[in-house]
C-alpha positions as CSV (number, residue, x, y, z in Angstrom):
1,M,80.8,113.8,98.2
2,K,82.9,110.6,98.3
3,S,84.7,109.8,101.5
4,Y,88.1,108.1,101.5
5,S,89.5,105.6,103.9
6,S,92.8,106.2,105.8
7,R,94.5,103.7,103.6
8,E,93.5,105.4,100.4
9,I,94.7,108.8,101.7
10,I,98.0,107.3,102.7
11,K,98.6,105.7,99.3
12,A,97.8,108.9,97.5
13,L,100.1,111.0,99.7
14,L,103.0,108.6,99.3
15,W,102.6,108.7,95.6
16,L,102.4,112.5,95.4
17,F,104.8,113.8,98.0
18,P,108.3,113.0,99.5
19,L,108.2,110.9,102.7
20,D,109.0,113.8,105.1
21,I,106.1,116.0,103.8
22,T,103.8,113.0,103.8
23,N,104.6,112.2,107.4
24,N,103.7,115.8,108.4
25,I,100.4,115.7,106.5
26,L,99.5,112.3,107.9
27,E,100.2,113.5,111.5
28,T,97.6,116.2,111.0
29,I,95.0,114.0,109.3
30,M,95.4,111.0,111.7
31,K,94.6,113.0,114.8
32,K,91.7,111.2,116.3
33,I,88.4,112.8,117.1
34,E,87.9,113.4,120.8
35,R,84.1,113.2,120.9
36,Y,81.5,111.6,118.6
37,I,77.8,112.6,118.6
38,Y,75.2,110.5,116.8
39,P,71.5,110.4,116.7
40,A,69.8,107.4,118.2
41,I,66.2,106.3,117.9
42,F,64.7,105.2,121.2
43,T,61.7,102.9,120.7
44,Y,59.2,102.4,123.5
45,E,56.9,99.3,123.5
46,D,54.7,98.1,126.3
47,D,56.2,95.4,128.5
48,S,59.6,95.4,126.8
49,E,62.9,97.0,127.1
50,I,63.6,100.3,125.3
51,A,65.2,99.6,121.9
52,V,68.0,101.9,120.8
53,E,69.1,102.1,117.2
54,F,71.9,104.1,115.6
55,P,70.6,104.5,112.0
56,D,74.0,105.8,110.7
57,L,75.9,102.9,112.2
58,Q,73.6,100.0,111.7
59,C,73.8,98.9,115.3
60,A,71.4,98.6,118.2
61,T,71.1,97.9,121.9
62,S,68.5,98.2,124.6
63,G,67.9,99.2,128.2
64,V,65.3,98.5,130.9
65,D,64.7,102.2,131.5
66,D,65.8,105.6,129.9
67,T,69.0,105.8,132.0
68,D,70.0,102.2,131.2
69,A,69.2,102.6,127.5
70,L,71.3,105.8,127.4
71,F,74.3,104.2,129.1
72,S,74.0,101.1,126.8
73,A,73.8,103.4,123.8
74,R,76.8,105.4,124.9
75,E,78.8,102.2,125.5
76,L,77.8,100.8,122.1
77,L,78.7,104.1,120.3
78,G,82.1,104.0,121.9
79,I,82.8,100.4,121.0
80,T,81.6,100.9,117.4
81,M,83.5,104.1,116.8
82,N,86.7,102.5,118.3
83,G,86.3,99.5,116.0
84,L,85.9,101.7,113.0
85,E,89.0,103.7,113.9
86,D,91.1,100.6,114.6
87,D,90.0,99.0,111.3
88,G,90.7,102.2,109.3
89,E,87.1,102.3,108.1
90,D,85.3,105.4,107.0
91,I,83.5,107.3,109.8
92,P,79.9,107.9,108.7
93,T,78.6,111.5,108.9
94,P,75.8,111.8,111.4
95,T,72.3,112.4,110.0
96,P,70.9,115.7,111.0
97,L,68.0,115.4,113.5
98,S,65.6,117.1,111.1
99,Q,66.1,114.3,108.6
100,I,65.2,111.4,110.9
101,Q,61.7,110.0,110.6
102,T,60.1,108.5,113.7
103,E,56.9,106.7,114.7
104,A,54.6,107.8,117.5
105,N,56.4,105.5,120.0
106,E,59.9,106.7,119.0
107,Q,62.1,109.5,120.1
108,V,65.4,110.7,118.6
109,I,68.1,111.5,121.1
110,L,71.7,112.7,120.5
111,V,74.2,110.3,122.1
112,D,77.8,111.4,122.7
113,V,80.9,109.5,123.6
114,Y,84.2,110.8,124.8
115,M,86.8,108.7,122.9
116,P,90.0,109.1,124.9
117,S,88.7,107.1,127.8
118,I,87.4,104.4,125.4
119,R,90.7,104.2,123.6
120,M,92.6,104.0,126.9
121,A,90.4,101.2,128.1
122,H,91.8,99.1,125.3
123,N,95.3,100.0,126.2
124,N,96.6,98.0,129.1
125,R,100.0,99.4,129.4
126,S,101.0,100.4,133.0
127,V,101.8,103.8,134.2
128,N,103.7,104.8,137.4
129,R,101.9,106.8,140.1
130,T,103.4,108.3,143.2
131,V,101.3,107.6,146.3
132,T,101.6,109.2,149.7
133,L,100.9,107.1,152.7
134,P,101.3,107.4,156.4
135,A,104.5,105.8,157.5
136,W,102.8,103.3,159.8
137,L,100.5,102.1,157.0
138,N,103.4,101.6,154.6
139,A,105.3,99.6,157.3
140,A,102.3,97.5,158.1
141,A,101.6,96.7,154.4
142,L,105.3,95.9,153.8
143,E,105.3,93.6,156.8
144,R,102.4,91.7,155.3
145,N,103.9,91.6,151.8
146,I,100.9,93.5,150.4
147,N,101.2,94.3,146.7
148,F,100.6,98.1,146.6
149,S,99.9,98.2,142.8
150,Q,97.4,95.4,143.0
151,V,95.5,96.9,146.0
152,L,95.3,100.3,144.3
153,Q,94.1,98.8,141.0
154,E,91.4,96.7,142.7
155,A,90.2,99.7,144.8
156,L,90.1,102.0,141.7
157,K,88.2,99.4,139.7
158,S,85.7,98.9,142.5
159,M,85.1,102.6,142.8
160,I,84.7,103.1,139.1
161,E,82.2,100.2,138.8
162,R,80.1,101.7,141.5
163,E,79.6,104.9,139.5
């Protein structure tokens, strides 16, 4: 079955329907997928990193151990899928596990990525947060001209990087 790009669908809808109906249809179609799951082939070789390939996406990464390889694969999957979405490219259908051929030193693993956090990482707009502090801490920080937003951002980034 042929798949169509977002641009092709929009052109067809604009040609077939009035603008208000087209907008409603597009709103439904353009809702982005929350989670992608694709098979990855992990290749194990003596004295080298674990190679990870996504056969459906023609991209690869590696890791020093299973955990590192899985994290690298998840990061690559998120970046790749975000790029395909942003460019309006077709999203390939994942190959069923039963159809993937492997060698003796290879293993197929399903890798998933939660896209809302990936999309938000590329969106640097600021949001307001209300923070509750002890009065003495607020006064001491104001006296020293400490930028509350900057301190909170740095602390949050530091905590996230440690995970």
